[in-house]
All heavy atoms as a GROMACS GRO file, in nm:
protein
  549
    1ILE      N    1   2.255  -2.818  -4.154
    1ILE     CA    2   2.132  -2.782  -4.085
    1ILE      C    3   2.086  -2.648  -4.138
    1ILE      O    4   2.163  -2.553  -4.144
    1ILE     CB    5   2.155  -2.771  -3.933
    1ILE    CG1    6   2.197  -2.906  -3.877
    1ILE    CG2    7   2.029  -2.721  -3.866
    1ILE    CD1    8   2.239  -2.900  -3.732
    2ARG      N    9   1.962  -2.641  -4.175
    2ARG     CA   10   1.906  -2.513  -4.220
    2ARG      C   11   1.789  -2.479  -4.128
    2ARG      O   12   1.696  -2.557  -4.111
    2ARG     CB   13   1.857  -2.522  -4.363
    2ARG     CG   14   1.802  -2.390  -4.411
    2ARG     CD   15   1.763  -2.394  -4.556
    2ARG     NE   16   1.719  -2.263  -4.596
    2ARG     CZ   17   1.729  -2.216  -4.717
    2ARG    NH1   18   1.780  -2.291  -4.812
    2ARG    NH2   19   1.686  -2.097  -4.746
    3LEU      N   20   1.798  -2.366  -4.069
    3LEU     CA   21   1.694  -2.320  -3.978
    3LEU      C   22   1.647  -2.183  -4.024
    3LEU      O   23   1.727  -2.092  -4.043
    3LEU     CB   24   1.748  -2.310  -3.835
    3LEU     CG   25   1.655  -2.243  -3.733
    3LEU    CD1   26   1.531  -2.329  -3.714
    3LEU    CD2   27   1.728  -2.223  -3.603
    4SER      N   28   1.520  -2.172  -4.046
    4SER     CA   29   1.461  -2.043  -4.083
    4SER      C   30   1.348  -2.013  -3.986
    4SER      O   31   1.253  -2.090  -3.975
    4SER     CB   32   1.407  -2.048  -4.226
    4SER     OG   33   1.510  -2.076  -4.317
    5LEU      N   34   1.360  -1.904  -3.917
    5LEU     CA   35   1.257  -1.863  -3.823
    5LEU      C   36   1.209  -1.725  -3.863
    5LEU      O   37   1.287  -1.630  -3.869
    5LEU     CB   38   1.313  -1.858  -3.680
    5LEU     CG   39   1.221  -1.798  -3.574
    5LEU    CD1   40   1.096  -1.883  -3.559
    5LEU    CD2   41   1.293  -1.782  -3.444
    6LEU      N   42   1.082  -1.717  -3.891
    6LEU     CA   43   1.020  -1.589  -3.924
    6LEU      C   44   0.920  -1.556  -3.815
    6LEU      O   45   0.819  -1.624  -3.800
    6LEU     CB   46   0.948  -1.596  -4.060
    6LEU     CG   47   1.035  -1.634  -4.179
    6LEU    CD1   48   0.949  -1.652  -4.302
    6LEU    CD2   49   1.141  -1.530  -4.202
    7ASN      N   50   0.948  -1.454  -3.740
    7ASN     CA   51   0.857  -1.409  -3.635
    7ASN      C   52   0.787  -1.286  -3.690
    7ASN      O   53   0.836  -1.175  -3.681
    7ASN     CB   54   0.934  -1.377  -3.508
    7ASN     CG   55   0.842  -1.342  -3.395
    7ASN    OD1   56   0.720  -1.339  -3.411
    7ASN    ND2   57   0.898  -1.315  -3.280
    8LEU      N   58   0.672  -1.308  -3.750
    8LEU     CA   59   0.605  -1.202  -3.826
    8LEU      C   60   0.540  -1.096  -3.740
    8LEU      O   61   0.527  -0.983  -3.782
    8LEU     CB   62   0.501  -1.264  -3.918
    8LEU     CG   63   0.556  -1.366  -4.018
    8LEU    CD1   64   0.443  -1.427  -4.096
    8LEU    CD2   65   0.658  -1.302  -4.108
    9GLY      N   66   0.495  -1.132  -3.624
    9GLY     CA   67   0.424  -1.033  -3.543
    9GLY      C   68   0.287  -1.006  -3.602
    9GLY      O   69   0.225  -1.093  -3.662
   10ALA      N   70   0.240  -0.885  -3.590
   10ALA     CA   71   0.106  -0.850  -3.637
   10ALA      C   72   0.104  -0.831  -3.787
   10ALA      O   73   0.194  -0.771  -3.845
   10ALA     CB   74   0.060  -0.722  -3.568
   11VAL      N   75  -0.002  -0.882  -3.849
   11VAL     CA   76  -0.021  -0.866  -3.993
   11VAL      C   77  -0.159  -0.806  -4.015
   11VAL      O   78  -0.259  -0.856  -3.964
   11VAL     CB   79  -0.010  -1.002  -4.067
   11VAL    CG1   80  -0.031  -0.984  -4.216
   11VAL    CG2   81   0.124  -1.067  -4.038
   12ALA      N   82  -0.163  -0.696  -4.088
   12ALA     CA   83  -0.290  -0.627  -4.116
   12ALA      C   84  -0.361  -0.698  -4.231
   12ALA      O   85  -0.322  -0.686  -4.346
   12ALA     CB   86  -0.264  -0.481  -4.151
   13THR      N   87  -0.464  -0.775  -4.198
   13THR     CA   88  -0.541  -0.847  -4.300
   13THR      C   89  -0.688  -0.810  -4.290
   13THR      O   90  -0.731  -0.742  -4.196
   13THR     CB   91  -0.527  -0.999  -4.282
   13THR    OG1   92  -0.584  -1.035  -4.155
   13THR    CG2   93  -0.382  -1.044  -4.287
   14GLU      N   94  -0.765  -0.857  -4.385
   14GLU     CA   95  -0.910  -0.834  -4.384
   14GLU      C   96  -0.977  -0.900  -4.263
   14GLU      O   97  -1.084  -0.859  -4.221
   14GLU     CB   98  -0.973  -0.889  -4.513
   14GLU     CG   99  -0.933  -0.812  -4.637
   14GLU     CD  100  -0.989  -0.670  -4.634
   14GLU    OE1  101  -1.105  -0.650  -4.595
   14GLU    OE2  102  -0.913  -0.578  -4.671
   15PHE      N  103  -0.913  -1.001  -4.206
   15PHE     CA  104  -0.967  -1.071  -4.090
   15PHE      C  105  -1.004  -0.972  -3.979
   15PHE      O  106  -1.112  -0.979  -3.921
   15PHE     CB  107  -0.865  -1.172  -4.038
   15PHE     CG  108  -0.899  -1.231  -3.904
   15PHE    CD1  109  -0.990  -1.334  -3.894
   15PHE    CD2  110  -0.841  -1.182  -3.788
   15PHE    CE1  111  -1.022  -1.389  -3.771
   15PHE    CE2  112  -0.873  -1.235  -3.664
   15PHE     CZ  113  -0.963  -1.339  -3.655
   16TRP      N  114  -0.913  -0.878  -3.951
   16TRP     CA  115  -0.936  -0.784  -3.841
   16TRP      C  116  -1.054  -0.692  -3.869
   16TRP      O  117  -1.128  -0.657  -3.778
   16TRP     CB  118  -0.809  -0.704  -3.812
   16TRP     CG  119  -0.702  -0.791  -3.756
   16TRP    CD1  120  -0.588  -0.831  -3.820
   16TRP    CD2  121  -0.700  -0.853  -3.628
   16TRP    NE1  122  -0.515  -0.914  -3.739
   16TRP    CE2  123  -0.582  -0.929  -3.620
   16TRP    CE3  124  -0.787  -0.853  -3.520
   16TRP    CZ2  125  -0.548  -1.003  -3.508
   16TRP    CZ3  126  -0.752  -0.926  -3.407
   16TRP    CH2  127  -0.635  -1.000  -3.402
   17LYS      N  128  -1.075  -0.654  -3.993
   17LYS     CA  129  -1.191  -0.569  -4.027
   17LYS      C  130  -1.321  -0.643  -4.002
   17LYS      O  131  -1.416  -0.588  -3.948
   17LYS     CB  132  -1.183  -0.524  -4.173
   17LYS     CG  133  -1.074  -0.424  -4.200
   17LYS     CD  134  -1.071  -0.385  -4.346
   17LYS     CE  135  -0.954  -0.293  -4.374
   17LYS     NZ  136  -0.941  -0.261  -4.515
   18LYS      N  137  -1.324  -0.770  -4.042
   18LYS     CA  138  -1.445  -0.851  -4.023
   18LYS      C  139  -1.472  -0.876  -3.875
   18LYS      O  140  -1.585  -0.866  -3.830
   18LYS     CB  141  -1.433  -0.982  -4.099
   18LYS     CG  142  -1.435  -0.964  -4.249
   18LYS     CD  143  -1.416  -1.096  -4.321
   18LYS     CE  144  -1.410  -1.073  -4.472
   18LYS     NZ  145  -1.386  -1.197  -4.546
   19VAL      N  146  -1.367  -0.910  -3.802
   19VAL     CA  147  -1.384  -0.940  -3.659
   19VAL      C  148  -1.426  -0.815  -3.583
   19VAL      O  149  -1.512  -0.821  -3.496
   19VAL     CB  150  -1.253  -0.998  -3.601
   19VAL    CG1  151  -1.257  -1.002  -3.449
   19VAL    CG2  152  -1.228  -1.136  -3.656
   20SER      N  153  -1.368  -0.702  -3.616
   20SER     CA  154  -1.397  -0.580  -3.540
   20SER      C  155  -1.542  -0.534  -3.555
   20SER      O  156  -1.592  -0.460  -3.471
   20SER     CB  157  -1.302  -0.467  -3.580
   20SER     OG  158  -1.323  -0.429  -3.713
   21SER      N  159  -1.610  -0.579  -3.658
   21SER     CA  160  -1.750  -0.538  -3.676
   21SER      C  161  -1.844  -0.616  -3.586
   21SER      O  162  -1.956  -0.573  -3.562
   21SER     CB  163  -1.792  -0.553  -3.822
   21SER     OG  164  -1.791  -0.689  -3.860
   22THR      N  165  -1.799  -0.733  -3.534
   22THR     CA  166  -1.889  -0.815  -3.452
   22THR      C  167  -1.835  -0.848  -3.313
   22THR      O  168  -1.911  -0.885  -3.226
   22THR     CB  169  -1.919  -0.949  -3.524
   22THR    OG1  170  -1.796  -1.017  -3.547
   22THR    CG2  171  -1.992  -0.925  -3.656
   23ALA      N  172  -1.706  -0.836  -3.293
   23ALA     CA  173  -1.646  -0.879  -3.167
   23ALA      C  174  -1.656  -0.772  -3.058
   23ALA      O  175  -1.682  -0.655  -3.086
   23ALA     CB  176  -1.499  -0.915  -3.189
   24ASP      N  177  -1.634  -0.815  -2.936
   24ASP     CA  178  -1.631  -0.726  -2.820
   24ASP      C  179  -1.512  -0.630  -2.835
   24ASP      O  180  -1.397  -0.672  -2.837
   24ASP     CB  181  -1.617  -0.810  -2.694
   24ASP     CG  182  -1.608  -0.728  -2.566
   24ASP    OD1  183  -1.599  -0.603  -2.574
   24ASP    OD2  184  -1.609  -0.789  -2.458
   25GLN      N  185  -1.539  -0.502  -2.844
   25GLN     CA  186  -1.434  -0.402  -2.868
   25GLN      C  187  -1.333  -0.395  -2.754
   25GLN      O  188  -1.215  -0.370  -2.777
   25GLN     CB  189  -1.497  -0.264  -2.890
   25GLN     CG  190  -1.586  -0.257  -3.014
   25GLN     CD  191  -1.510  -0.294  -3.141
   25GLN    OE1  192  -1.405  -0.239  -3.170
   25GLN    NE2  193  -1.564  -0.389  -3.216
   26GLU      N  194  -1.375  -0.420  -2.634
   26GLU     CA  195  -1.283  -0.418  -2.519
   26GLU      C  196  -1.183  -0.533  -2.531
   26GLU      O  197  -1.065  -0.516  -2.505
   26GLU     CB  198  -1.361  -0.428  -2.388
   26GLU     CG  199  -1.282  -0.390  -2.266
   26GLU     CD  200  -1.232  -0.246  -2.269
   26GLU    OE1  201  -1.302  -0.158  -2.322
   26GLU    OE2  202  -1.121  -0.223  -2.217
   27LEU      N  203  -1.230  -0.649  -2.572
   27LEU     CA  204  -1.143  -0.764  -2.592
   27LEU      C  205  -1.045  -0.738  -2.707
   27LEU      O  206  -0.927  -0.771  -2.698
   27LEU     CB  207  -1.226  -0.889  -2.622
   27LEU     CG  208  -1.149  -1.015  -2.658
   27LEU    CD1  209  -1.065  -1.062  -2.540
   27LEU    CD2  210  -1.244  -1.124  -2.703
   28LEU      N  211  -1.092  -0.676  -2.813
   28LEU     CA  212  -1.006  -0.649  -2.930
   28LEU      C  213  -0.893  -0.553  -2.899
   28LEU      O  214  -0.787  -0.561  -2.961
   28LEU     CB  215  -1.089  -0.593  -3.045
   28LEU     CG  216  -1.173  -0.693  -3.123
   28LEU    CD1  217  -1.250  -0.621  -3.233
   28LEU    CD2  218  -1.087  -0.802  -3.181
   29LYS      N  219  -0.913  -0.463  -2.804
   29LYS     CA  220  -0.809  -0.365  -2.770
   29LYS      C  221  -0.676  -0.432  -2.739
   29LYS      O  222  -0.570  -0.382  -2.774
   29LYS     CB  223  -0.850  -0.279  -2.651
   29LYS     CG  224  -0.942  -0.167  -2.684
   29LYS     CD  225  -0.964  -0.084  -2.557
   29LYS     CE  226  -1.074   0.016  -2.576
   29LYS     NZ  227  -1.099   0.092  -2.453
   30GLY      N  228  -0.681  -0.547  -2.672
   30GLY     CA  229  -0.559  -0.614  -2.630
   30GLY      C  230  -0.493  -0.700  -2.736
   30GLY      O  231  -0.377  -0.736  -2.724
   31ILE      N  232  -0.567  -0.734  -2.843
   31ILE     CA  233  -0.510  -0.827  -2.941
   31ILE      C  234  -0.505  -0.773  -3.083
   31ILE      O  235  -0.428  -0.822  -3.164
   31ILE     CB  236  -0.586  -0.962  -2.941
   31ILE    CG1  237  -0.733  -0.941  -2.978
   31ILE    CG2  238  -0.570  -1.032  -2.808
   31ILE    CD1  239  -0.810  -1.070  -2.999
   32MET      N  240  -0.585  -0.675  -3.115
   32MET     CA  241  -0.590  -0.624  -3.252
   32MET      C  242  -0.465  -0.542  -3.284
   32MET      O  243  -0.428  -0.453  -3.208
   32MET     CB  244  -0.714  -0.538  -3.272
   32MET     CG  245  -0.742  -0.502  -3.414
   32MET     SD  246  -0.908  -0.435  -3.426
   32MET     CE  247  -0.898  -0.357  -3.585
   33PRO      N  248  -0.397  -0.572  -3.395
   33PRO     CA  249  -0.276  -0.497  -3.429
   33PRO      C  250  -0.306  -0.353  -3.468
   33PRO      O  251  -0.411  -0.324  -3.525
   33PRO     CB  252  -0.217  -0.574  -3.546
   33PRO     CG  253  -0.332  -0.646  -3.606
   33PRO     CD  254  -0.428  -0.674  -3.494
   34ASN      N  255  -0.214  -0.265  -3.438
   34ASN     CA  256  -0.223  -0.127  -3.481
   34ASN      C  257  -0.189  -0.125  -3.631
   34ASN      O  258  -0.078  -0.161  -3.669
   34ASN     CB  259  -0.124  -0.042  -3.402
   34ASN     CG  260  -0.128   0.104  -3.440
   34ASN    OD1  261  -0.166   0.140  -3.550
   34ASN    ND2  262  -0.088   0.187  -3.348
   35PRO      N  263  -0.282  -0.084  -3.718
   35PRO     CA  264  -0.258  -0.090  -3.862
   35PRO      C  265  -0.132  -0.015  -3.907
   35PRO      O  266  -0.067  -0.055  -4.003
   35PRO     CB  267  -0.383  -0.026  -3.922
   35PRO     CG  268  -0.488  -0.041  -3.819
   35PRO     CD  269  -0.416  -0.035  -3.687
   36SER      N  270  -0.096   0.092  -3.838
   36SER     CA  271   0.022   0.167  -3.880
   36SER      C  272   0.153   0.095  -3.846
   36SER      O  273   0.258   0.128  -3.899
   36SER     CB  274   0.022   0.306  -3.817
   36SER     OG  275   0.038   0.296  -3.677
   37GLN      N  276   0.148  -0.005  -3.758
   37GLN     CA  277   0.267  -0.078  -3.718
   37GLN      C  278   0.268  -0.223  -3.765
   37GLN      O  279   0.371  -0.289  -3.757
   37GLN     CB  280   0.283  -0.074  -3.566
   37GLN     CG  281   0.306   0.065  -3.512
   37GLN     CD  282   0.315   0.066  -3.361
   37GLN    OE1  283   0.246  -0.010  -3.294
   37GLN    NE2  284   0.398   0.153  -3.308
   38ALA      N  285   0.156  -0.271  -3.813
   38ALA     CA  286   0.147  -0.410  -3.858
   38ALA      C  287   0.204  -0.426  -3.998
   38ALA      O  288   0.206  -0.331  -4.077
   38ALA     CB  289   0.000  -0.455  -3.856
   39MET      N  290   0.252  -0.546  -4.027
   39MET     CA  291   0.301  -0.576  -4.161
   39MET      C  292   0.183  -0.596  -4.255
   39MET      O  293   0.076  -0.641  -4.214
   39MET     CB  294   0.384  -0.705  -4.159
   39MET     CG  295   0.512  -0.695  -4.079
   39MET     SD  296   0.603  -0.852  -4.077
   39MET     CE  297   0.664  -0.854  -4.245
   40THR      N  298   0.205  -0.566  -4.381
   40THR     CA  299   0.102  -0.594  -4.482
   40THR      C  300   0.121  -0.738  -4.530
   40THR      O  301   0.230  -0.794  -4.517
   40THR     CB  302   0.114  -0.500  -4.602
   40THR    OG1  303   0.237  -0.526  -4.670
   40THR    CG2  304   0.106  -0.354  -4.560
   41PRO      N  305   0.018  -0.800  -4.586
   41PRO     CA  306   0.035  -0.934  -4.641
   41PRO      C  307   0.145  -0.939  -4.746
   41PRO      O  308   0.219  -1.038  -4.754
   41PRO     CB  309  -0.102  -0.965  -4.701
   41PRO     CG  310  -0.198  -0.883  -4.619
   41PRO     CD  311  -0.123  -0.757  -4.588
   42GLU      N  312   0.160  -0.835  -4.824
   42GLU     CA  313   0.265  -0.830  -4.926
   42GLU      C  314   0.404  -0.833  -4.864
   42GLU      O  315   0.496  -0.897  -4.917
   42GLU     CB  316   0.249  -0.706  -5.014
   42GLU     CG  317   0.125  -0.706  -5.101
   42GLU     CD  318  -0.004  -0.667  -5.028
   42GLU    OE1  319   0.003  -0.617  -4.913
   42GLU    OE2  320  -0.112  -0.690  -5.084
   43GLU      N  321   0.422  -0.764  -4.752
   43GLU     CA  322   0.550  -0.766  -4.682
   43GLU      C  323   0.582  -0.905  -4.628
   43GLU      O  324   0.698  -0.948  -4.630
   43GLU     CB  325   0.550  -0.664  -4.568
   43GLU     CG  326   0.551  -0.521  -4.615
   43GLU     CD  327   0.529  -0.420  -4.503
   43GLU    OE1  328   0.455  -0.449  -4.407
   43GLU    OE2  329   0.586  -0.311  -4.513
   44VAL      N  330   0.480  -0.975  -4.583
   44VAL     CA  331   0.499  -1.112  -4.534
   44VAL      C  332   0.544  -1.203  -4.649
   44VAL      O  333   0.638  -1.280  -4.635
   44VAL     CB  334   0.369  -1.167  -4.470
   44VAL    CG1  335   0.384  -1.315  -4.436
   44VAL    CG2  336   0.332  -1.086  -4.347
   45VAL      N  337   0.478  -1.189  -4.764
   45VAL     CA  338   0.515  -1.269  -4.881
   45VAL      C  339   0.660  -1.240  -4.921
   45VAL      O  340   0.737  -1.332  -4.948
   45VAL     CB  341   0.420  -1.241  -4.999
   45VAL    CG1  342   0.473  -1.301  -5.128
   45VAL    CG2  343   0.282  -1.293  -4.968
   46ASP      N  344   0.698  -1.114  -4.925
   46ASP     CA  345   0.836  -1.077  -4.960
   46ASP      C  346   0.936  -1.139  -4.864
   46ASP      O  347   1.043  -1.186  -4.904
   46ASP     CB  348   0.853  -0.925  -4.962
   46ASP     CG  349   0.783  -0.859  -5.080
   46ASP    OD1  350   0.748  -0.931  -5.176
   46ASP    OD2  351   0.762  -0.737  -5.074
   47MET      N  352   0.904  -1.140  -4.734
   47MET     CA  353   0.993  -1.197  -4.634
   47MET      C  354   1.009  -1.347  -4.655
   47MET      O  355   1.120  -1.400  -4.653
   47MET     CB  356   0.941  -1.168  -4.493
   47MET     CG  357   1.029  -1.222  -4.383
   47MET     SD  358   0.960  -1.196  -4.220
   47MET     CE  359   0.994  -1.022  -4.200
   48ILE      N  360   0.900  -1.416  -4.676
   48ILE     CA  361   0.904  -1.561  -4.695
   48ILE      C  362   0.981  -1.596  -4.822
   48ILE      O  363   1.067  -1.685  -4.823
   48ILE     CB  364   0.762  -1.620  -4.698
   48ILE    CG1  365   0.698  -1.606  -4.559
   48ILE    CG2  366   0.764  -1.766  -4.743
   48ILE    CD1  367   0.551  -1.638  -4.554
   49LEU      N  368   0.951  -1.526  -4.932
   49LEU     CA  369   1.022  -1.553  -5.057
   49LEU      C  370   1.171  -1.525  -5.044
   49LEU      O  371   1.254  -1.596  -5.100
   49LEU     CB  372   0.962  -1.470  -5.171
   49LEU     CG  373   0.826  -1.516  -5.221
   49LEU    CD1  374   0.772  -1.421  -5.327
   49LEU    CD2  375   0.833  -1.657  -5.275
   50GLY      N  376   1.206  -1.420  -4.970
   50GLY     CA  377   1.347  -1.388  -4.949
   50GLY      C  378   1.421  -1.501  -4.881
   50GLY      O  379   1.533  -1.537  -4.919
   51VAL      N  380   1.359  -1.562  -4.781
   51VAL     CA  381   1.421  -1.673  -4.710
   51VAL      C  382   1.429  -1.796  -4.800
   51VAL      O  383   1.531  -1.865  -4.806
   51VAL     CB  384   1.344  -1.706  -4.580
   51VAL    CG1  385   1.390  -1.837  -4.520
   51VAL    CG2  386   1.359  -1.593  -4.480
   52LEU      N  387   1.322  -1.824  -4.873
   52LEU     CA  388   1.320  -1.942  -4.959
   52LEU      C  389   1.418  -1.932  -5.074
   52LEU      O  390   1.466  -2.033  -5.126
   52LEU     CB  391   1.178  -1.966  -5.014
   52LEU     CG  392   1.074  -2.007  -4.911
   52LEU    CD1  393   0.937  -2.016  -4.976
   52LEU    CD2  394   1.111  -2.139  -4.846
   53GLN      N  395   1.452  -1.811  -5.116
   53GLN     CA  396   1.542  -1.793  -5.229
   53GLN      C  397   1.689  -1.779  -5.188
   53GLN      O  398   1.776  -1.763  -5.273
   53GLN     CB  399   1.499  -1.670  -5.310
   53GLN     CG  400   1.366  -1.690  -5.377
   53GLN     CD  401   1.310  -1.564  -5.441
   53GLN    OE1  402   1.360  -1.454  -5.419
   53GLN    NE2  403   1.205  -1.580  -5.519
   54MET      N  404   1.718  -1.790  -5.059
   54MET     CA  405   1.857  -1.786  -5.013
   54MET      C  406   1.931  -1.907  -5.067
   54MET      O  407   1.873  -2.014  -5.085
   54MET     CB  408   1.865  -1.787  -4.860
   54MET     CG  409   1.832  -1.658  -4.796
   54MET     SD  410   1.855  -1.674  -4.617
   54MET     CE  411   1.828  -1.506  -4.568
   55PRO      N  412   2.061  -1.892  -5.091
   55PRO     CA  413   2.139  -2.008  -5.138
   55PRO      C  414   2.135  -2.122  -5.036
   55PRO      O  415   2.114  -2.099  -4.917
   55PRO     CB  416   2.280  -1.954  -5.148
   55PRO     CG  417   2.272  -1.807  -5.132
   55PRO     CD  418   2.141  -1.773  -5.074
   56HIS      N  419   2.157  -2.245  -5.085
   56HIS     CA  420   2.156  -2.360  -4.996
   56HIS      C  421   2.268  -2.354  -4.894
   56HIS      O  422   2.258  -2.406  -4.785
   56HIS     CB  423   2.166  -2.490  -5.076
   56HIS     CG  424   2.043  -2.519  -5.154
   56HIS    ND1  425   1.927  -2.561  -5.095
   56HIS    CD2  426   2.018  -2.509  -5.286
   56HIS    CE1  427   1.834  -2.577  -5.187
   56HIS    NE2  428   1.885  -2.546  -5.304
   57ARG      N  429   2.375  -2.289  -4.932
   57ARG     CA  430   2.488  -2.279  -4.840
   57ARG      C  431   2.518  -2.132  -4.817
   57ARG      O  432   2.554  -2.059  -4.908
   57ARG     CB  433   2.611  -2.348  -4.898
   57ARG     CG  434   2.724  -2.350  -4.801
   57ARG     CD  435   2.835  -2.436  -4.850
   57ARG     NE  436   2.935  -2.444  -4.744
   57ARG     CZ  437   3.042  -2.515  -4.750
   57ARG    NH1  438   3.064  -2.589  -4.855
   57ARG    NH2  439   3.126  -2.516  -4.650
   58ILE      N  440   2.502  -2.090  -4.694
   58ILE     CA  441   2.526  -1.951  -4.658
   58ILE      C  442   2.574  -1.946  -4.514
   58ILE      O  443   2.528  -2.022  -4.429
   58ILE     CB  444   2.399  -1.865  -4.678
   58ILE    CG1  445   2.428  -1.718  -4.655
   58ILE    CG2  446   2.286  -1.912  -4.592
   58ILE    CD1  447   2.314  -1.626  -4.696
   59VAL      N  448   2.670  -1.862  -4.486
   59VAL     CA  449   2.720  -1.846  -4.351
   59VAL      C  450   2.692  -1.702  -4.309
   59VAL      O  451   2.737  -1.607  -4.372
   59VAL     CB  452   2.872  -1.874  -4.342
   59VAL    CG1  453   2.922  -1.848  -4.201
   59VAL    CG2  454   2.901  -2.017  -4.385
   60LEU      N  455   2.616  -1.689  -4.205
   60LEU     CA  456   2.584  -1.556  -4.153
   60LEU      C  457   2.661  -1.536  -4.024
   60LEU      O  458   2.654  -1.617  -3.933
   60LEU     CB  459   2.434  -1.544  -4.127
   60LEU     CG  460   2.343  -1.562  -4.249
   60LEU    CD1  461   2.198  -1.560  -4.206
   60LEU    CD2  462   2.370  -1.454  -4.351
   61LYS      N  463   2.733  -1.427  -4.017
   61LYS     CA  464   2.812  -1.400  -3.897
   61LYS      C  465   2.742  -1.300  -3.805
   61LYS      O  466   2.782  -1.281  -3.692
   61LYS     CB  467   2.949  -1.346  -3.935
   61LYS     CG  468   3.032  -1.446  -4.010
   61LYS     CD  469   3.168  -1.390  -4.044
   61LYS     CE  470   3.249  -1.492  -4.119
   61LYS     NZ  471   3.381  -1.444  -4.152
   62ASP      N  472   2.640  -1.235  -3.855
   62ASP     CA  473   2.569  -1.135  -3.776
   62ASP      C  474   2.420  -1.168  -3.775
   62ASP      O  475   2.368  -1.227  -3.868
   62ASP     CB  476   2.587  -0.994  -3.837
   62ASP     CG  477   2.731  -0.948  -3.835
   62ASP    OD1  478   2.792  -0.958  -3.727
   62ASP    OD2  479   2.780  -0.903  -3.939
   63ALA      N  480   2.356  -1.126  -3.670
   63ALA     CA  481   2.211  -1.140  -3.659
   63ALA      C  482   2.153  -1.011  -3.606
   63ALA      O  483   2.217  -0.941  -3.528
   63ALA     CB  484   2.177  -1.257  -3.566
   64LEU      N  485   2.036  -0.982  -3.649
   64LEU     CA  486   1.966  -0.863  -3.603
   64LEU      C  487   1.849  -0.910  -3.516
   64LEU      O  488   1.766  -0.988  -3.561
   64LEU     CB  489   1.915  -0.782  -3.722
   64LEU     CG  490   1.830  -0.659  -3.689
   64LEU    CD1  491   1.911  -0.559  -3.608
   64LEU    CD2  492   1.779  -0.597  -3.816
   65VAL      N  493   1.846  -0.864  -3.394
   65VAL     CA  494   1.739  -0.900  -3.303
   65VAL      C  495   1.662  -0.772  -3.269
   65VAL      O  496   1.720  -0.675  -3.222
   65VAL     CB  497   1.794  -0.965  -3.174
   65VAL    CG1  498   1.682  -0.997  -3.078
   65VAL    CG2  499   1.876  -1.088  -3.208
   66LEU      N  500   1.534  -0.777  -3.294
   66LEU     CA  501   1.450  -0.662  -3.268
   66LEU      C  502   1.342  -0.697  -3.166
   66LEU      O  503   1.284  -0.803  -3.171
   66LEU     CB  504   1.379  -0.614  -3.395
   66LEU     CG  505   1.468  -0.568  -3.510
   66LEU    CD1  506   1.383  -0.540  -3.633
   66LEU    CD2  507   1.544  -0.444  -3.470
   67SER      N  508   1.317  -0.607  -3.077
   67SER     CA  509   1.206  -0.619  -2.985
   67SER      C  510   1.109  -0.507  -3.016
   67SER      O  511   1.145  -0.389  -3.005
   67SER     CB  512   1.254  -0.611  -2.840
   67SER     OG  513   1.144  -0.616  -2.754
   68VAL      N  514   0.990  -0.544  -3.060
   68VAL     CA  515   0.895  -0.442  -3.104
   68VAL      C  516   0.767  -0.454  -3.022
   68VAL      O  517   0.713  -0.562  -3.006
   68VAL     CB  518   0.862  -0.461  -3.254
   68VAL    CG1  519   0.762  -0.358  -3.300
   68VAL    CG2  520   0.989  -0.451  -3.337
   69ASP      N  521   0.719  -0.344  -2.973
   69ASP     CA  522   0.593  -0.340  -2.900
   69ASP      C  523   0.485  -0.288  -2.996
   69ASP      O  524   0.489  -0.173  -3.037
   69ASP     CB  525   0.605  -0.247  -2.779
   69ASP     CG  526   0.476  -0.242  -2.698
   69ASP    OD1  527   0.385  -0.321  -2.727
   69ASP    OD2  528   0.469  -0.159  -2.607
   70TYR      N  529   0.393  -0.375  -3.033
   70TYR     CA  530   0.290  -0.338  -3.129
   70TYR      C  531   0.172  -0.264  -3.066
   70TYR      O  532   0.078  -0.231  -3.133
   70TYR     CB  533   0.238  -0.463  -3.202
   70TYR     CG  534   0.336  -0.514  -3.302
   70TYR    CD1  535   0.413  -0.626  -3.276
   70TYR    CD2  536   0.354  -0.449  -3.423
   70TYR    CE1  537   0.503  -0.674  -3.367
   70TYR    CE2  538   0.443  -0.497  -3.516
   70TYR     CZ  539   0.519  -0.609  -3.488
   70TYR     OH  540   0.608  -0.655  -3.580
   71GLN      N  541   0.177  -0.243  -2.938
   71GLN     CA  542   0.063  -0.178  -2.872
   71GLN      C  543   0.066  -0.030  -2.893
   71GLN      O  544   0.126   0.052  -2.867
   71GLN     CB  545   0.061  -0.211  -2.724
   71GLN     CG  546   0.041  -0.360  -2.701
   71GLN     CD  547  -0.086  -0.413  -2.761
   71GLN    OE1  548  -0.190  -0.350  -2.760
   71GLN    NE2  549  -0.082  -0.532  -2.818
   0.00000   0.00000   0.00000
């Protein structure tokens, strides 16, 4: 069984720049990622490639669990 879960959280993309120019700013406050804490698209690509390039057989004895508040 191979299970890969990537919980990316906020990603700083051009989408947010475009939306912020036309959307209700009060509504955006609750959902728009903080650019200084959001992942870049390049970081997302690196994470996905890292998982895809893992060997077919690997045993992990440790896990890292992070709780991050992006607000």
